[in-house]
VEXKOL-552814 format. One line per 2 residues: number of its first residue (from 0); their letters; for each residue z, x, y of N, C-alpha, C. Coordinates in pm, 1 decimal. Layout:
<recs>
NUM> A> Z,X,Y,Z,X,Y,Z,X,Y ~ ...
</recs>
This chain:
<recs>
0> MN> -4218.6,1515.5,28576.2,-4328.8,1653.4,28659.6,-4184.3,1719.2,28599.0 ~ -4228.8,1893.7,28574.0,-4137.7,1959.3,28517.3,-4015.2,1999.6,28607.7
2> PD> -3947.5,1987.7,28600.7,-3814.9,2033.0,28730.3,-3824.0,2153.5,28823.5 ~ -3854.3,2243.3,28756.6,-3929.2,2366.7,28841.6,-3982.0,2338.4,28902.2
4> IA> -4120.5,2316.9,28867.8,-4251.3,2229.7,28979.0,-4177.2,2155.8,29071.1 ~ -4137.2,2022.8,29059.0,-4120.3,1914.7,29121.4,-3962.5,2039.8,29261.7
6> AL> -3912.6,2114.6,29192.4,-3806.9,2162.9,29293.3,-3889.7,2273.6,29375.3 ~ -3996.4,2380.0,29334.6,-4096.4,2396.3,29443.3,-4193.4,2327.2,29529.2
8> LT> -4203.2,2223.4,29431.8,-4255.9,2113.9,29556.3,-4234.0,2092.1,29644.7 ~ -4081.8,2054.3,29635.8,-3980.8,2002.8,29733.2,-3971.1,2107.7,29858.0
10> EL> -3955.8,2217.2,29764.7,-3878.6,2353.3,29889.5,-4047.5,2379.3,29959.9 ~ -4193.4,2378.4,29935.8,-4259.7,2386.8,29978.8,-4273.9,2233.1,30128.7
12> VE> -4264.4,2173.3,30066.1,-4275.8,2097.9,30176.1,-4197.3,2068.4,30310.8 ~ -4043.7,2113.0,30261.0,-3932.8,2115.9,30347.2,-3978.5,2251.2,30445.3
14> KV> -4033.6,2363.4,30384.3,-4063.7,2474.2,30443.0,-4178.4,2393.5,30579.6 ~ -4287.9,2324.2,30511.8,-4416.7,2328.7,30621.5,-4316.1,2204.8,30744.5
16> GL> -4197.9,2141.3,30688.0,-4154.8,2046.0,30782.9,-4049.6,2128.4,30849.5 ~ -4016.1,2249.3,30819.8,-3938.1,2309.6,30920.1,-4021.5,2398.5,31060.7
18> LR> -4159.7,2440.9,30993.2,-4238.3,2500.3,31080.7,-4272.8,2436.9,31164.5 ~ -4295.3,2250.8,31103.4,-4362.6,2106.0,31233.5,-4267.2,2129.2,31322.5
20> GD> -4160.2,2110.3,31287.0,-4007.3,2068.2,31427.8,-4015.8,2221.8,31520.5 ~ -4007.1,2341.4,31411.8,-4012.2,2472.1,31501.3,-4129.4,2441.2,31665.9
22> MK> -4238.4,2444.6,31531.0,-4367.8,2403.6,31695.2,-4310.9,2311.7,31768.5 ~ -4247.6,2220.4,31724.6,-4248.9,2088.5,31830.7,-4172.4,2147.2,31937.9
24> KK> -4046.5,2237.5,31913.9,-3952.1,2267.8,31997.8,-4014.3,2391.2,32092.3 ~ -4105.8,2417.8,32036.6,-4167.4,2531.0,32139.1,-4323.6,2470.7,32194.1
26> ND> -4291.0,2338.3,32200.5,-4435.5,2285.2,32209.0,-4591.9,2325.7,32189.5 ~ -4631.5,2413.2,32079.8,-4692.2,2476.1,31981.1,-4779.4,2328.9,31921.6
28> LE> -4707.1,2212.4,31888.1,-4760.8,2105.6,31791.5,-4878.7,2033.0,31840.4 ~ -4894.3,2058.9,32004.1,-5000.4,1951.6,32037.6,-5150.0,2032.4,31973.3
30> KY> -5116.5,2182.0,31989.2,-5280.4,2208.8,31937.0,-5286.5,2198.3,31794.6 ~ -5182.5,2177.6,31721.4,-5225.7,2155.6,31582.4,-5205.1,2014.3,31520.7
32> EA> -5177.0,1908.7,31620.6,-5122.2,1792.0,31586.2,-5216.4,1722.7,31468.3 ~ -5344.4,1712.1,31473.5,-5445.8,1703.5,31362.4,-5412.2,1759.2,31263.8
34> RF> -5413.0,1852.7,31249.6,-5395.0,1912.5,31117.2,-5260.0,1845.0,31044.1 ~ -5157.5,1865.3,31110.0,-5048.0,1834.7,31046.1,-5051.9,1650.2,31024.6
36> AR> -5132.2,1607.7,31127.6,-5096.7,1456.7,31060.2,-5231.2,1458.7,30956.5 ~ -5342.8,1533.6,30936.5,-5384.2,1577.9,30795.5,-5266.6,1595.4,30661.8
38> VE> -5198.5,1695.7,30675.0,-5093.8,1721.4,30595.2,-5001.9,1623.3,30548.4 ~ -4964.8,1536.3,30721.3,-4861.0,1469.0,30644.9,-4965.6,1325.3,30522.4
40> QK> -5082.6,1307.0,30602.6,-5153.5,1159.9,30505.9,-5183.8,1212.8,30397.2 ~ -5204.8,1367.5,30335.4,-5180.8,1386.8,30213.4,-5047.3,1394.3,30125.3
42> LS> -4961.9,1432.6,30194.4,-4842.3,1434.4,30145.5,-4785.7,1301.5,30081.1 ~ -4794.6,1187.8,30206.4,-4778.3,1045.1,30190.2,-4854.8,1046.2,30099.2
44> AL> -4964.6,1036.0,30057.9,-5060.3,993.5,29932.8,-5008.3,1055.8,29766.5 ~ -4964.1,1182.8,29771.4,-4890.7,1246.7,29702.5,-4767.5,1171.3,29649.8
46> AE> -4720.3,1155.2,29770.3,-4547.8,1062.0,29715.2,-4619.7,943.6,29662.6 ~ -4715.4,905.5,29740.6,-4719.7,748.6,29641.8,-4769.8,734.1,29524.5
48> RI> -4845.3,855.9,29481.1,-4874.5,869.1,29310.4,-4751.3,918.3,29299.5 ~ -4685.5,968.7,29317.0,-4602.0,1059.1,29214.6,-4452.5,929.5,29192.9
50> SR> -4420.5,878.3,29340.6,-4359.5,736.3,29313.1,-4375.8,660.6,29168.0 ~ -4517.8,677.0,29138.5,-4508.6,597.1,29032.0,-4437.0,596.4,28890.7
52> TD> -4396.9,762.4,28888.9,-4413.8,803.7,28768.2,-4205.4,865.4,28793.1 ~ -4200.1,882.7,28949.6,-4095.7,946.5,28926.8,-4036.3,922.9,29098.2
54> PD> -3968.9,813.2,29131.2,-3954.0,770.3,29244.9,-3853.3,874.2,29293.5 ~ -3780.9,916.9,29225.7,-3622.3,941.5,29295.9,-3731.3,1147.8,29379.8
56> LA> -3838.3,1162.9,29298.3,-3899.3,1285.1,29353.0,-3955.8,1265.9,29521.2 ~ -4036.5,1099.6,29461.9,-4130.8,1108.7,29593.2,-4054.5,1107.1,29694.0
58> KR> -3918.2,1072.9,29679.3,-3805.4,1021.0,29786.0,-3793.7,1154.2,29912.8 ~ -3744.2,1253.1,29773.1,-3729.0,1368.4,29804.3,-3804.5,1459.9,29863.3
60> LS> -3921.5,1421.4,29863.6,-4077.0,1456.8,29923.3,-4079.4,1432.7,30085.1 ~ -4038.3,1324.1,30077.3,-4072.2,1226.7,30175.5,-3946.0,1294.8,30277.1
62> TA> -3788.2,1288.0,30197.1,-3712.1,1357.8,30282.1,-3714.7,1508.8,30386.8 ~ -3782.7,1587.8,30257.6,-3801.2,1734.3,30330.4,-3931.0,1696.7,30407.3
64> WQ> -4029.1,1602.1,30420.7,-4119.3,1633.5,30547.3,-4039.9,1602.4,30665.5 ~ -4010.7,1454.9,30639.2,-3924.5,1387.3,30755.3,-3822.3,1435.9,30816.9
66> LP> -3729.6,1478.4,30725.3,-3585.7,1495.1,30765.4,-3610.5,1674.9,30670.3 ~ -3614.5,1763.0,30704.2,-3641.1,1887.5,30649.0,-3515.2,1963.3,30664.6
68> GR> -3416.0,1978.5,30757.6,-3284.6,2052.9,30802.7,-3207.1,1905.0,30657.3 ~ -3249.3,1827.4,30652.9,-3100.0,1718.7,30597.2,-3142.2,1758.4,30466.7
70> SL> -3266.6,1736.3,30385.4,-3279.4,1805.3,30242.7,-3285.2,1965.1,30214.6 ~ -3299.8,2058.0,30302.8,-3214.6,2171.7,30304.5,-3049.6,2133.6,30284.7
72> AF> -2996.8,2093.0,30342.4,-2874.6,2091.9,30342.5,-2756.0,2019.8,30201.7 ~ -2879.1,1935.4,30174.7,-2841.8,1872.5,30064.6,-2877.8,1953.7,29948.9
74> RN> -2975.9,2011.7,29940.3,-3003.3,2108.9,29820.9,-2908.3,2233.9,29791.6 ~ -2857.8,2278.9,29931.4,-2734.3,2374.6,29945.2,-2668.1,2315.1,29865.0
76> AE> -2561.4,2232.4,29898.7,-2460.8,2188.3,29857.1,-2469.8,2150.8,29733.4 ~ -2594.3,2097.7,29661.5,-2594.2,2085.8,29525.3,-2600.8,2256.4,29442.5
78> HQ> -2651.7,2330.9,29489.0,-2653.8,2460.9,29482.5,-2520.8,2540.2,29438.6 ~ -2440.6,2474.1,29564.0,-2286.8,2554.9,29574.3,-2236.7,2524.2,29473.9
80> KT> -2223.7,2369.0,29443.5,-2176.6,2296.4,29337.6,-2182.0,2334.9,29201.8 ~ -2363.8,2392.4,29172.1,-2300.3,2431.4,29078.4,-2310.9,2577.4,29025.1
82> RE> -2254.1,2668.1,29133.7,-2240.4,2795.6,29141.1,-2068.5,2752.0,29145.6 ~ -2007.1,2668.8,29166.8,-1880.5,2667.6,29189.4,-1856.1,2658.8,28997.0
84> RE> -1907.5,2557.5,28966.1,-1897.8,2498.2,28815.6,-1941.2,2616.6,28743.0 ~ -2056.0,2711.8,28728.2,-2034.3,2833.3,28668.4,-1904.6,2909.2,28689.1
86> GE> -1850.7,2934.9,28788.9,-1764.2,3044.6,28822.1,-1640.1,2954.1,28737.3 ~ -1603.6,2828.7,28714.4,-1505.7,2758.9,28662.6,-1516.7,2779.5,28554.3
88> DT> -1639.8,2823.7,28440.7,-1672.3,2788.3,28338.1,-1640.4,2948.3,28305.4 ~ -1668.2,3072.5,28391.7,-1680.4,3176.7,28377.6,-1484.0,3205.7,28374.9
90> QH> -1429.9,3108.1,28455.1,-1283.8,3156.9,28423.5,-1226.2,3124.1,28316.3 ~ -1269.8,2983.8,28282.1,-1184.6,2939.3,28129.3,-1217.4,3024.9,28029.8
92> AA> -1359.4,3082.9,28044.6,-1415.7,3119.0,27870.3,-1314.8,3266.5,27958.7 ~ -1301.5,3329.0,28024.4,-1236.8,3440.2,28042.8,-1067.9,3457.9,27941.2
94> ED> -1022.4,3335.9,28042.5,-883.9,3308.0,27991.8,-902.0,3220.2,27897.4 ~ -962.2,3200.0,27770.6,-953.3,3147.3,27634.7,-998.1,3238.4,27582.2
96> GT> -1044.7,3350.2,27657.3,-1067.2,3509.6,27533.8,-1216.6,3495.7,27494.2 ~ -1288.5,3389.4,27540.8,-1400.6,3427.2,27442.2,-1527.5,3519.6,27526.7
98> QT> -1472.6,3534.3,27682.6,-1583.3,3662.8,27709.9,-1507.8,3784.6,27719.2 ~ -1602.4,3841.2,27750.0,-1613.2,4014.6,27672.2,-1615.0,4085.1,27851.8
100> PE> -1532.5,4182.2,27888.2,-1552.2,4200.6,27989.3,-1673.9,4315.5,27969.4 ~ -1739.4,4382.9,27875.9,-1871.7,4430.7,27880.0,-1994.0,4359.0,27968.0
102> DG> -1969.5,4321.5,27896.2,-2141.9,4196.9,27893.7,-2155.2,4044.2,27941.0 ~ -2037.9,4004.7,28018.0,-1957.2,3871.2,28057.8,-1989.2,3775.6,27991.2
104> T> -1991.2,3764.8,27873.6,-2003.8,3638.0,27820.1,-1918.3,3646.2,27715.0
</recs>
């Protein structure tokens, strides 16, 4: 699957999982329990089908649904690592003279 689509799908599942958790804390989940059960059923079928070609994505989707806070924390940590690496690359480019101040390249 395209990595951008996989990331967006994971984020969508994560957001719905967070919504489910918020509703549970506010005791609103009971009214929509059957609907969330159907969402979970479809998500499980989707993850099972995806696992045939991309087991890692299937695992990320399951984690995003079951433990959305953990999934979000993991994604934030990965994003922070990427930003730090990009910052190091920019710093090294400036130090070796390959970066121009006008355009940042």
